[in-house]
N, C-alpha and C positions, 0 to 999 in steps of 0.2 A: 421296946416294941415300937414298930412304926404305926403311925396313926393315919386313918383316912377320915377326912371331914366331908360330910355329905349334907347338902341342903335339901329341904323337902323330903326328909327321910322318915317321916312318921307313917306314911302310907304309900301304896302303889309302887312305882319303880324305885323310888328312894329307899323305902323300907326293905324291898327285896335286895337292893344293892348293899344296904347295911348288913343284912344277914349273910349275904354271900361273901363280902369282904372280911367279915369276922371269921368265917370258916377258912378263908385264905390266910388267916394269921394276923390281920390288921386289928389294932384297937380302933374302935369306930366312934366318932363324934356324930351323934344323931341330931342334926339341925332341924328344928320345926318352928312353926309360927304359933298356932293356937291349938293344934290337934293333940289331945291328951294321949293318943295312941302311941306317941313317942316312947313313953315309959314302958309300954308293953313290948316294943321292939328291943329296948335295952334289957328288959328282964329275960326275953328269949335268948339273947346273945349270952347273958350271964349263965343261964341254965345249960347252955351248950359249952360252957367253959371259956368263953371269950371275954374280952374287956370292952366296955362301952359306957357312954354317958350321954344324957340328953341335954341339949342346949336350946333355949328359946331365943329366937332372933327374928327380926324383920329384914328380909333380904333387900328391901328397898332402902335400907339405911346402911351406907357404906361403913360407918364407924362400928355398927353392930357386927357386920361381916368380919371386919378386922379383929374385933374383940373375940368373936367366935373362934377364929383360928388361933389366936394367942392363948386363950384359956384352954382350948382343947390340947394344945401342945404341952402346956404346963401340967394338966391333969392326967393325960393319957400317954404322952411320949411324943417324939418329934413327928411333925406332920410330913408325910411322904406322898400323900395322894389327896387331891382336891377334886371332888365330884360336884359340879355345879348343876343342880337338877331342879331346883324349885322354879315353878312357873311364875309365882307371884300373883297368880290369878285365882280368885275364888268366887263363890256365888254372890258375894257382896261387892265385888269389884265393879268399876264403871262398865257400862253396857258395851257389848260387842255388836258387830253388824257388818254391813258392806263397807268397803274402804272409805267412801266419802260420808257415810252415815255414822261412822264410829267417832265419838268425841275425841278431841286431841288429848284430853287428860288420860284416856285409855292408852293411847300410843306412848305418852310420857311414862305412865306406870309400867308398861311392858318393857320399855327400853331401860328404865331404871332398875327393874328387878332382874332382867335377864343379862344385860350387858354390864350395868353398874356393879351388880353383885359379883359377877365373874371376875371383873378387874380387881375389886376390893379383896376378894378371897385370895386370888393368886398373888397380888402384891404383898399381902400380909404373910403368905406362906413361903414366898420365894427363898428367903434365907435357909429354910429348912428343907426345901425341895432340891436344892443344888446337888448334883451328882446322882441322878437316877430317879428323881421325883416324877410324879404323874399328875397331869391335869386332864380331866375328862368332863365334857359338857354334853348333856342330853338335849337334843333338838328334835324336830319333826320333819318328815318329808314334805310337809305343807309349806316349807320354805321355797320349794321349786315347782309347786303346782297350786291350783286354786282349790281352797277348802272353804266353802261358804261360811261367812261370819268370822273368819279367822285372820283378817288382814293385819290387825295390830300384833297378834301373837306371832304370826309368820314373819312379819317385818323385823321384830325384835330378835327372833331366833336366827334369821338370816344375818343380822348384824353380829350376833354372837359367833356365828360360823366364821365370819371374816376376822373377827378379833382373835379367835383361836388359831387361825393360820398365821397371823402376825406373831402371836405368842410362840408358836412352834419355831419360827425362825429366830426370834429375838432371845428366847430362853434356851434354845438348843446349845448355845455356846457354854451354858452351865450344866448341860447334861439333863435337862428337863424336857420331857415330851408333853405335847398338848394335842389332844384328839377329840373327835366328836362321835357320838352314837346317835344316828338319825333314825328314829322309829316311825313306823306307820301307825295305824290306828291300834291302840293298845287298850285292853279292857281294864280300866282302873276307875276308882271313884271320881277322879278329876274330870272324866267325861261329863259328869252331871253338872259341872260348873260351866262348861262351855257349850253344851248341847241340851236343847229342850226335849230331845228324844234319843237318848243314848243307845237304847236297844235297837232302834232303827239304824243308827249309824253303824253299830257293830254288825248288824245283819248285812248291810250294804257292803261293808268292808270285806266280810267273809266271801260274798259273791264275787268281788272284784280281785281277790287275792288268789294267785295260782295255787298256794298251799291250802286254800279253802277255809281259812279261819282268821280272825283278828289276832293280834299279838297278845302275849301275856307279859307281865313285868319280868318274869324269868327269862324270856327270850332276849330282852335287852340287857339284863343283868349279866348273862353269860359273856356278852361282849365287853361290858364294863370290867368284869373280873379279869378277862384276858388283857385288856389294855393296861390294867394296874399291875400286871405280873411281869416277871423278868422275860417272859416269852415275847413281849411286845416292845422290847428295848430299842428296836430299830424301826419303829413305826412312829411317825409324828406328822402333824398337820393334815391328817387324813379324816375323812368322814365315812364311817362304816354304816352303810344303810342296812337296817334290820327291819324288813317289812313284809317278809313272806313272798316277795316278788310283786307286791302291789304296784310299785312305781313303774313296772314294765308295761302296764296297760294304760 
């Protein structure tokens, strides 16, 4: 059975992706930091007849990212999809703010967790991904527009976007695709980590979105599932914007 490794998979978009890819036939390695909900995701997959296991790791540690991939391959089967999803940011992370007010340690943390983990995960998985493997990275439309207080997160995600395009070219010779799913405002627990008033943010997003609502994890997961399927075999280096039309305004 092919395995999908997913970081930040204990809640929100990552958890929804784990459940969806399990339904698609992947064994799923549920990567998490401290959230005990990872076990619940694994149990749900098992109840539905799928295979999964939870793995604790710090995505800011490249050695742990590599070990995550290695162990997942040994326990569940060859790794054929890498979903780099963890933001690396939590309520205990260094402060966010305007670009010049944000401490440099916050930028360092964001770059390490978003770009460093992506590189480490893919490097470790490459031998198993050859010949049809998939790399999918979740980012935000905030990389191309101003979102108050999000300079460090947006800069790190924009760097990840650039890295993915390089990976698409350089890994394409081995039959590996690399793509991005760029989401708008999505109703997840993570909003509470980056916003002091998440309900106000969701309400504003609904008003500004042509489809009249903020996103759900499932909105993004349907795209992730597609990119990890055979139907997406001729798509690489692309960023699929999934925001209900918000970026049109």
